[in-house]
Backbone as CSV, one residue per row, in Angstrom:
resi,resn,N_x,N_y,N_z,CA_x,CA_y,CA_z,C_x,C_y,C_z
1,MET,105.308,101.649,98.568,104.942,102.149,99.947,104.337,103.398,99.816
2,LEU,103.119,103.419,100.658,102.472,104.753,100.658,103.006,105.755,101.725
3,VAL,103.394,106.802,101.397,103.960,107.942,102.156,102.996,108.937,102.607
4,SER,102.794,109.268,103.832,101.834,110.409,104.234,102.010,111.512,103.402
5,GLY,103.171,112.070,103.196,103.483,113.233,102.454,102.943,113.178,101.031
6,ALA,103.257,112.043,100.491,102.642,111.701,99.178,101.308,111.766,98.953
7,TYR,100.672,111.169,99.912,99.120,111.134,100.044,98.607,112.525,100.099
8,GLU,99.120,113.410,100.922,98.616,114.777,101.063,98.935,115.621,99.849
9,LYS,100.024,115.330,99.166,99.992,116.021,97.881,99.099,115.576,96.895
10,ALA,98.916,114.259,96.787,97.741,113.796,95.985,96.436,114.271,96.263
11,LYS,96.178,114.429,97.447,94.772,114.935,98.085,94.676,116.275,97.575
12,LEU,95.854,117.191,97.793,95.725,118.599,97.347,95.604,118.750,95.860
13,TYR,96.276,117.812,95.213,96.145,117.829,93.703,94.610,117.650,93.249
14,ILE,93.919,116.514,93.755,92.657,116.410,93.434,91.690,117.393,93.805
15,GLU,91.921,117.997,95.042,90.992,119.024,95.479,91.306,120.294,94.743
16,THR,92.424,120.536,94.350,92.665,121.913,93.633,92.146,121.740,92.205
17,HIS,92.292,120.562,91.430,91.727,120.527,90.164,90.271,120.332,90.137
18,SER,89.643,119.734,91.260,88.201,119.698,91.360,87.656,121.197,91.477
19,ARG,88.354,122.019,92.287,87.811,123.408,92.405,87.999,124.173,91.066
20,GLU,89.162,123.833,90.482,89.384,124.534,89.016,88.306,124.146,88.165
21,LYS,88.013,122.778,88.189,86.838,122.365,87.131,85.577,123.218,87.386
22,GLU,85.236,123.411,88.538,83.954,124.125,88.906,84.093,125.535,88.377
23,GLU,85.143,126.200,88.615,85.457,127.542,88.057,85.431,127.635,86.567
24,LEU,85.969,126.695,85.951,86.000,126.590,84.487,84.694,126.399,83.804
25,ILE,83.833,125.566,84.545,82.498,125.370,84.029,81.784,126.725,84.057
26,LYS,81.880,127.344,85.134,81.111,128.635,85.292,81.611,129.615,84.200
27,LYS,82.859,129.736,83.897,83.325,130.583,82.825,83.336,130.035,81.499
28,LYS,82.834,128.744,81.361,82.802,128.116,80.074,84.110,128.081,79.422
29,ILE,85.154,127.819,80.069,86.572,127.745,79.654,86.977,126.307,79.571
30,ILE,87.609,125.860,78.593,88.192,124.638,78.319,89.785,124.708,78.508
31,VAL,90.306,123.900,79.438,91.804,124.018,79.574,92.314,122.741,79.074
32,GLU,93.432,122.727,78.330,94.177,121.575,77.749,94.691,120.840,78.930
33,PRO,94.849,119.510,78.883,95.531,118.740,80.028,97.123,119.102,79.967
34,GLY,97.600,118.906,81.224,99.012,119.291,81.504,99.830,117.934,80.955
35,PRO,101.167,118.063,81.252,101.969,116.880,80.793,101.704,115.785,81.878
36,CYS,101.750,114.504,81.417,101.786,113.350,82.377,102.866,112.396,81.947
37,ILE,103.577,112.108,82.920,104.726,111.160,82.869,104.427,109.705,83.570
38,THR,104.756,108.847,82.606,104.573,107.311,83.394,105.935,106.700,83.490
39,ILE,106.087,106.065,84.560,107.191,105.421,84.891,107.086,103.804,85.222
40,SER,107.607,103.103,84.321,107.793,101.675,84.704,109.074,101.368,85.347
41,ARG,109.276,100.374,85.988,110.481,100.191,86.831,110.681,98.710,87.175
42,GLN,111.924,98.258,87.263,112.299,97.110,87.860,112.454,97.312,89.361
43,THR,112.107,96.334,90.136,112.137,96.496,91.601,113.673,96.838,92.035
44,GLY,113.728,97.820,92.836,115.069,98.206,93.388,115.771,99.041,92.460
45,ALA,115.206,99.590,91.517,115.865,100.414,90.634,115.785,102.007,91.113
46,ALA,115.321,102.261,92.250,115.297,103.635,92.870,114.282,104.490,92.106
47,ALA,113.076,103.906,91.615,112.221,104.780,90.828,111.382,105.818,91.763
48,GLY,111.267,105.373,93.092,110.605,106.113,94.010,111.410,107.436,94.184
49,GLU,112.542,107.449,94.338,113.425,108.543,94.723,113.512,109.526,93.463
50,ILE,113.819,108.677,92.253,113.897,109.327,91.207,112.672,110.233,90.679
51,SER,111.392,109.612,90.856,110.152,110.301,90.712,110.082,111.598,91.489
52,GLU,110.466,111.526,92.800,110.314,112.764,93.668,111.144,113.748,93.104
53,LEU,112.353,113.445,92.764,113.280,114.570,92.059,112.876,115.037,90.811
54,LEU,112.296,114.096,90.116,111.916,114.435,88.820,110.731,115.471,88.931
55,LEU,109.787,115.277,89.847,108.700,116.037,89.960,109.172,117.463,90.332
56,ASP,110.132,117.555,91.221,110.655,118.845,91.680,111.170,119.777,90.264
57,ILE,111.867,119.066,89.549,112.363,119.701,88.432,111.267,120.105,87.334
58,LEU,110.327,119.244,87.080,109.348,119.537,86.095,108.339,120.633,86.727
59,LYS,108.126,120.558,88.088,107.122,121.556,88.522,107.938,122.865,88.470
60,SER,109.116,122.867,88.691,110.038,124.252,88.588,110.078,124.904,87.292
61,LYS,110.227,123.918,86.224,110.209,124.366,84.759,108.845,124.541,84.204
62,SER,107.751,124.329,84.731,106.476,124.289,84.226,105.930,125.816,84.000
63,LYS,105.523,125.765,82.838,104.916,127.240,82.617,103.672,127.786,83.301
64,ASN,103.024,126.775,83.698,101.997,127.042,84.512,102.144,126.755,85.862
65,LYS,102.696,127.854,86.675,103.146,127.711,88.157,101.936,127.415,88.941
66,LYS,100.729,127.642,88.542,99.573,127.606,89.584,99.009,126.177,89.708
67,ARG,99.333,125.282,88.737,98.698,124.057,88.763,99.593,123.171,89.652
68,GLU,98.804,122.350,90.567,99.483,121.401,91.515,99.943,120.213,90.464
69,TRP,100.984,119.698,91.149,101.666,118.343,90.516,101.552,117.365,91.605
70,ALA,101.495,116.032,91.420,101.549,114.930,92.278,101.872,113.594,91.515
71,ILE,102.483,112.697,92.351,103.020,111.344,91.992,101.844,110.431,92.483
72,PHE,101.497,109.451,91.519,100.743,108.423,91.901,101.239,107.040,91.522
73,ASP,101.310,106.255,92.708,101.844,104.814,92.433,100.565,103.908,92.706
74,LYS,100.873,102.723,92.718,99.768,101.647,92.952,99.083,101.903,94.203
75,ASN,99.819,102.015,95.351,99.178,102.189,96.674,98.472,103.540,96.772
76,LEU,98.979,104.498,96.092,98.340,105.777,96.294,97.088,105.946,95.387
77,ILE,97.051,105.274,94.309,95.852,105.195,93.417,94.775,104.541,94.124
78,GLU,95.084,103.303,94.530,94.180,102.618,95.461,93.659,103.327,96.611
79,LYS,94.524,104.074,97.265,93.989,104.787,98.474,93.068,106.038,98.069
80,VAL,93.429,106.866,96.860,92.659,107.893,96.726,91.265,107.423,95.973
81,ILE,91.288,106.239,95.269,90.171,105.695,94.855,89.099,105.446,96.073
82,GLU,89.801,104.795,97.127,88.735,104.619,98.323,88.463,105.820,98.967
83,ASP,89.290,106.754,99.217,88.915,107.859,99.984,88.192,109.035,99.377
84,HIS,88.329,108.968,97.958,87.816,110.215,97.329,86.690,109.784,96.135
85,ASN,86.287,108.534,96.323,85.203,108.018,95.340,85.605,108.081,93.856
86,LEU,86.757,107.838,93.570,87.447,107.852,92.335,87.084,106.668,91.676
87,PRO,86.941,106.549,90.196,87.046,107.629,89.309,85.965,108.597,89.047
88,ASP,84.700,108.312,89.818,83.461,109.068,89.669,83.701,110.581,89.911
89,LYS,84.369,110.857,90.897,84.486,112.296,91.261,85.366,113.003,90.173
90,LEU,86.527,112.494,89.731,87.115,113.024,88.475,86.434,113.087,87.350
91,SER,85.525,112.254,87.191,84.774,112.302,85.981,83.958,113.726,85.662
92,ASN,83.582,114.231,86.817,83.010,115.660,86.702,83.979,116.691,85.971
93,TYR,85.295,116.501,86.000,86.197,117.398,85.674,86.134,117.517,83.920
94,HIS,85.581,116.427,83.258,85.684,116.364,81.889,84.448,116.791,81.174
95,THR,84.753,117.169,79.761,83.444,117.515,79.115,82.830,116.276,78.448
96,GLU,81.723,116.460,77.722,81.172,115.255,77.155,81.990,114.631,76.091
97,GLU,82.815,115.503,75.309,83.765,115.102,74.406,84.824,114.184,75.152
98,LYS,85.351,114.606,76.225,86.421,113.667,76.840,85.694,112.500,77.551
99,HIS,84.417,112.589,77.968,83.735,111.318,78.466,83.626,110.372,77.265
100,SER,83.404,110.788,76.036,83.258,109.801,74.979,84.633,109.249,74.698
101,PHE,85.671,109.975,74.772,87.105,109.634,74.564,87.418,108.562,75.671
102,LEU,87.194,108.808,77.003,87.430,107.841,77.998,86.751,106.480,77.889
103,ASN,85.483,106.720,77.483,84.658,105.516,77.302,85.226,104.476,76.114
104,SER,85.528,105.296,75.155,86.158,104.590,73.939,87.422,103.870,74.489
105,MET,88.294,104.555,75.187,89.614,104.126,75.651,89.247,102.732,76.515
106,MET,88.301,102.867,77.531,88.038,101.885,78.339,87.482,100.393,77.557
107,ASN,86.644,100.771,76.663,86.219,99.670,75.738,87.250,99.022,74.942
108,GLU,88.377,99.748,74.467,89.416,99.209,73.782,90.331,98.400,74.620
109,LEU,90.413,98.752,76.010,91.341,98.197,76.861,90.659,96.837,77.412
110,PHE,89.346,96.972,77.813,88.614,95.907,78.433,87.525,95.147,77.686
111,GLY,86.999,95.758,76.589,85.974,95.208,75.834,84.558,96.068,76.315
112,ILE,83.558,95.678,75.828,82.344,96.591,76.275,82.033,96.361,77.682
113,HIS,82.153,95.044,78.148,81.867,94.761,79.491,82.987,95.012,80.484
114,PRO,83.053,95.696,81.611,84.048,95.930,82.409,84.627,94.663,82.970
115,SER,86.087,94.686,83.331,86.687,93.530,83.838,85.906,93.139,85.110
116,PRO,86.028,91.845,85.474,85.309,91.403,86.734,86.105,91.864,87.896
117,ILE,87.376,92.193,87.667,88.327,92.700,88.724,87.904,94.106,88.775
118,ARG,87.121,94.649,89.703,86.649,96.071,89.573,87.739,96.910,89.879
119,LEU,88.715,96.585,90.804,89.798,97.523,91.141,90.688,97.761,89.863
120,VAL,90.883,96.904,89.172,91.763,97.023,87.981,91.076,97.963,87.048
121,TYR,89.774,97.691,86.776,89.041,98.674,86.043,88.915,100.065,86.527
122,LYS,88.693,100.174,87.785,88.796,101.656,88.398,90.190,102.205,88.319
123,THR,91.120,101.507,88.461,92.365,101.992,88.501,92.822,102.621,87.133
124,THR,92.464,101.746,86.015,92.590,102.094,84.800,91.947,103.410,84.351
125,LYS,90.664,103.367,84.715,89.814,104.604,84.407,90.422,105.782,85.237
126,THR,90.861,105.628,86.354,91.376,106.687,87.142,92.742,107.141,86.449
127,ILE,93.424,106.245,85.983,94.713,106.657,85.308,94.374,107.431,84.009
128,LEU,93.476,107.066,83.364,92.970,107.858,82.127,92.602,109.227,82.429
129,GLN,91.767,109.334,83.552,91.334,110.644,84.111,92.401,111.526,84.572
130,LEU,93.333,111.073,85.211,94.541,111.834,85.741,95.272,112.337,84.623
131,ALA,95.483,111.567,83.518,96.360,111.996,82.359,95.528,113.181,81.571
132,GLN,94.182,113.012,81.715,93.231,114.052,81.058,93.547,115.450,81.755
133,ILE,93.822,115.383,83.027,94.110,116.560,83.775,95.510,116.991,83.632
134,GLY,96.574,116.074,83.801,97.880,116.191,83.623,98.686,116.710,84.911
135,ASN,99.795,117.195,84.707,100.765,117.558,85.769,100.883,116.591,86.855
136,CYS,101.199,115.299,86.372,101.253,114.252,87.309,102.293,113.231,86.788
137,ILE,102.900,112.445,87.723,103.623,111.326,87.324,103.096,110.153,87.914
138,ILE,102.670,108.956,86.976,102.152,107.834,87.374,103.185,106.772,87.313
139,VAL,103.334,105.992,88.297,104.221,105.020,88.524,103.631,103.572,88.508
140,GLY,103.963,102.712,87.395,103.527,101.389,87.476,102.080,101.406,86.917
141,ARG,101.304,100.106,87.149,99.987,99.926,86.822,99.718,100.093,85.437
142,ALA,100.742,99.704,84.522,100.659,99.747,83.116,100.162,100.931,82.478
143,ALA,100.383,102.043,83.215,100.029,103.347,82.618,100.572,103.704,81.429
144,ASN,101.785,103.265,80.958,102.319,103.752,79.697,101.524,102.882,78.551
145,ILE,101.009,101.845,78.819,100.042,101.129,77.908,98.727,101.826,77.808
146,ILE,98.127,102.214,78.891,96.845,102.727,78.918,96.754,104.071,78.284
147,LEU,97.978,104.708,78.361,97.918,106.194,77.937,98.815,106.282,76.575
148,ARG,98.961,105.151,76.049,99.890,105.074,74.807,99.584,106.005,73.665
149,ASN,98.208,106.506,73.579,97.766,107.200,72.438,97.658,108.637,72.757
150,LEU,97.878,109.096,74.017,97.779,110.471,74.350,99.088,111.318,74.171
151,ASP,98.952,112.513,73.507,100.083,113.360,73.111,100.750,114.083,74.179
152,ASN,100.086,114.181,75.326,100.619,114.883,76.422,101.444,113.998,77.332
153,THR,101.749,112.797,76.975,102.402,111.788,77.812,103.767,111.444,77.267
154,TYR,104.625,110.990,78.308,105.954,110.681,78.083,106.314,109.336,78.930
155,HIS,106.671,108.230,78.282,106.825,106.999,78.764,108.295,106.580,79.138
156,ILE,108.521,106.303,80.414,109.951,105.942,80.869,109.859,104.702,81.501
157,ARG,111.070,103.918,81.298,111.337,102.615,82.209,112.682,102.759,82.764
158,ILE,112.787,102.503,83.986,113.917,102.485,84.835,114.538,101.188,85.093
159,ILE,115.775,100.785,84.622,116.267,99.560,85.118,117.588,99.623,85.625
160,ALA,118.027,98.591,86.371,119.383,98.459,86.835,119.831,97.072,86.964
161,PRO,121.167,96.685,86.910,121.571,95.286,87.241,120.982,94.717,88.540
162,LEU,120.784,93.563,88.583,120.169,92.790,89.693,121.171,93.031,90.977
163,LYS,122.433,93.046,90.876,123.428,93.154,91.957,123.014,94.624,92.643
164,LYS,122.894,95.544,91.790,122.671,96.991,92.301,121.310,96.981,93.002
165,ARG,120.374,96.353,92.310,118.940,96.335,92.867,118.767,95.582,94.325
166,ILE,119.542,94.509,94.365,119.785,93.890,95.638,120.211,94.673,96.613
167,LYS,121.205,95.397,96.433,121.836,96.394,97.477,120.753,97.464,97.831
168,GLN,120.157,97.814,97.012,119.104,98.954,97.129,118.021,98.255,98.088
169,VAL,117.604,97.279,97.787,116.293,96.679,98.462,117.050,96.319,99.894
170,GLN,118.108,95.804,99.973,118.818,95.418,101.320,118.779,96.712,102.338
171,SER,119.214,97.733,101.645,119.368,98.960,102.536,117.991,99.569,102.922
172,TYR,116.931,99.431,102.033,115.624,100.004,102.208,114.900,99.152,103.244
173,PHE,114.975,98.002,103.153,114.063,96.983,103.872,115.006,96.305,105.075
174,ASN,116.194,96.499,105.070,117.150,95.814,105.961,117.054,94.257,105.778
175,PHE,116.974,93.832,104.649,117.056,92.414,104.128,118.292,91.803,104.071
176,SER,118.361,90.434,104.098,119.701,89.869,103.789,119.669,89.775,102.311
177,GLU,120.864,89.333,101.813,120.891,89.353,100.377,119.873,88.422,99.700
178,ASP,119.776,87.216,100.345,118.953,86.283,99.700,117.468,86.737,99.880
179,GLU,117.158,87.354,100.944,115.775,87.867,101.167,115.460,88.985,100.014
180,ALA,116.548,89.718,99.795,116.353,90.941,98.866,116.163,90.326,97.367
181,LYS,116.951,89.345,97.057,116.753,88.648,95.793,115.500,88.110,95.571
182,LYS,114.951,87.477,96.609,113.696,86.644,96.393,112.581,87.871,96.333
183,PHE,112.769,88.829,97.156,111.727,89.948,97.037,111.611,90.594,95.632
184,ILE,112.824,90.797,95.023,112.875,91.367,93.737,112.220,90.467,92.688
185,GLU,112.631,89.237,92.861,112.203,88.213,91.909,110.503,88.129,91.924
186,ARG,109.897,88.067,93.213,108.538,88.096,93.432,107.838,89.417,92.878
187,GLU,108.378,90.591,93.177,107.835,91.821,92.830,107.777,91.866,91.289
188,ASP,108.909,91.684,90.631,109.088,91.818,89.170,108.191,90.971,88.547
189,GLU,108.026,89.569,88.945,107.194,88.748,88.308,105.709,89.075,88.518
190,LYS,105.182,89.692,89.685,103.806,90.189,89.844,103.548,91.320,88.770
191,ARG,104.527,92.224,88.604,104.376,93.378,87.705,104.360,92.750,86.244
192,ARG,105.226,91.844,85.937,105.107,91.340,84.691,103.710,90.684,84.310
193,GLU,103.247,89.828,85.298,102.158,89.136,85.149,100.886,89.972,85.002
194,TYR,100.870,91.187,85.723,99.762,91.968,85.737,99.726,92.678,84.175
195,VAL,100.764,93.022,83.707,100.857,93.518,82.391,100.296,92.582,81.443
196,LYS,100.939,91.502,81.529,100.559,90.283,80.727,98.997,89.985,80.796
197,HIS,98.658,89.767,81.940,97.286,89.289,82.190,96.172,90.272,81.681
198,TYR,96.347,91.434,82.136,95.293,92.339,81.889,95.503,93.289,80.824
199,PHE,96.642,93.272,80.136,96.835,94.306,78.886,97.534,93.475,77.717
200,HIS,97.959,92.170,77.939,98.341,91.323,77.039,99.673,91.955,76.378
201,LYS,100.504,92.407,77.218,101.860,92.965,76.708,103.057,92.388,77.627
202,ASP,104.162,92.660,77.063,105.456,92.203,77.793,106.068,93.529,78.297
203,ILE,106.052,93.472,79.603,106.575,94.654,80.348,108.069,95.163,79.829
204,ASP,108.804,94.091,79.357,110.217,94.420,79.057,110.306,94.691,77.441
205,ASP,109.110,94.886,76.771,109.216,95.223,75.292,109.701,96.535,75.244
206,PRO,110.760,96.984,74.794,111.288,98.361,74.615,110.451,99.362,73.701
207,SER,109.533,98.755,72.876,108.770,99.551,72.055,107.690,100.254,72.969
208,LEU,107.535,99.770,74.129,106.300,100.383,74.977,106.852,101.847,75.631
209,TYR,108.053,102.041,75.401,108.532,103.128,76.239,109.346,104.174,75.243
210,ASP,109.187,105.507,75.585,109.941,106.517,74.908,111.437,106.533,75.290
211,LEU,111.654,106.194,76.576,113.073,106.198,77.066,113.271,105.067,78.155
212,ILE,114.267,104.380,77.899,114.766,103.261,78.923,116.059,103.882,79.506
213,ILE,116.107,103.783,80.776,117.412,104.365,81.363,117.987,103.345,82.278
214,ASN,119.252,102.911,82.199,119.908,101.917,83.093,120.633,102.820,84.101
215,THR,120.274,102.757,85.394,120.767,103.627,86.434,122.267,103.085,87.091
216,GLU,122.785,102.153,86.508,123.975,101.528,86.990,125.127,102.586,86.977
217,ARG,125.288,103.439,85.900,126.431,104.226,85.933,126.099,105.725,86.355
218,HIS,124.923,105.939,86.709,124.429,107.417,86.864,123.996,107.513,88.422
219,SER,124.188,108.660,89.016,123.630,108.966,90.281,122.168,109.301,90.282
220,LEU,121.556,109.385,91.291,120.032,109.826,91.118,119.898,111.142,90.526
221,GLU,120.687,112.047,90.753,120.628,113.341,90.217,120.771,113.305,88.748
222,GLU,121.973,112.611,88.381,122.248,112.428,86.891,121.208,111.837,86.096
223,THR,120.561,110.768,86.748,119.439,110.078,86.071,118.257,111.185,85.894
224,THR,117.935,111.773,87.013,116.763,112.683,86.994,116.995,113.726,85.881
225,GLN,118.277,114.256,85.848,118.595,115.386,84.871,118.404,114.732,83.419
226,ILE,118.766,113.523,83.225,118.721,113.027,81.852,117.178,112.880,81.437
227,LEU,116.389,112.309,82.368,114.934,112.167,82.214,114.261,113.507,82.000
228,SER,114.734,114.583,82.841,113.867,115.825,82.771,114.275,116.469,81.370
229,ASN,115.484,116.448,80.965,115.875,116.940,79.678,115.086,116.361,78.625
230,ALA,114.908,115.223,78.641,114.261,114.462,77.524,112.731,114.789,77.437
231,ILE,112.200,114.904,78.653,110.724,115.123,78.856,110.375,116.734,78.466
232,ILE,111.277,117.628,78.835,111.000,118.986,78.460,111.435,119.171,77.047
233,THR,112.216,118.503,76.471,112.366,118.542,74.926,111.218,118.142,74.244
234,ARG,110.791,116.843,74.569,109.635,116.143,73.958,108.221,116.967,74.165
235,LEU,108.105,117.520,75.400,106.777,118.088,75.678,107.152,119.492,75.899
236,SER,107.819,120.265,75.047,108.229,121.676,75.314,107.134,122.742,75.367
237,LYS,106.068,122.371,74.993,104.989,123.378,75.073,104.622,123.671,76.523
238,TYR,104.963,122.732,77.348,104.400,122.852,78.747,105.618,123.363,79.659
239,PHE,106.830,123.546,79.208,107.785,123.899,80.060,108.755,125.037,79.533
240,VAL,109.356,125.817,80.430,110.376,126.679,79.994,111.673,126.146,79.752
241,ALA,112.316,126.653,78.841,113.731,126.097,78.519,114.700,126.247,79.779
């Protein structure tokens, strides 16, 4: 679900990094990308709430306090593509070397000719470009597969037992138990099919992730702390201890 506050943060992120790009070009300075976290999730596993809490911790622990952070999910990526002419606008941020890298990655993922599904192609290219900037959390859209070869990334999958997820969805949408169960089944199948159809991977394959966490026995805060500790340890050059 697209939340107004999340969109404003994403807009600020894009505008800030676009301005930074212009200043760096003038000064002929190349800045390394910041950390990029990807989150894959089962429906109803509270990934949205965890992402927000995680963003706050990572931002507070970041060595570079001046750089904006943002969360991008499916709806938000599609919205900023529409409103900000992405990925073309973000492409200006990158050097020729990075352009070559991005084109190489796109060819590897889709072949020489772009997918006929233009939104999938644009979404994938935007995810690659966001990761080249960094300081972001990308939820869903096979981001862990798209970014699997980037050193500044950390890939998470959030899961929970069906019973807990049903309760979560019931509470959020005011669904009956049966409605919640059917909603979860539909959403999980759509995500599984998206990954399988466009990227030829199994979303449940554990080798696609750096860390898989079951939230059944952990509060949101505990889950976030576990994740942030793992990220900060793995990507230590970006964070203070």
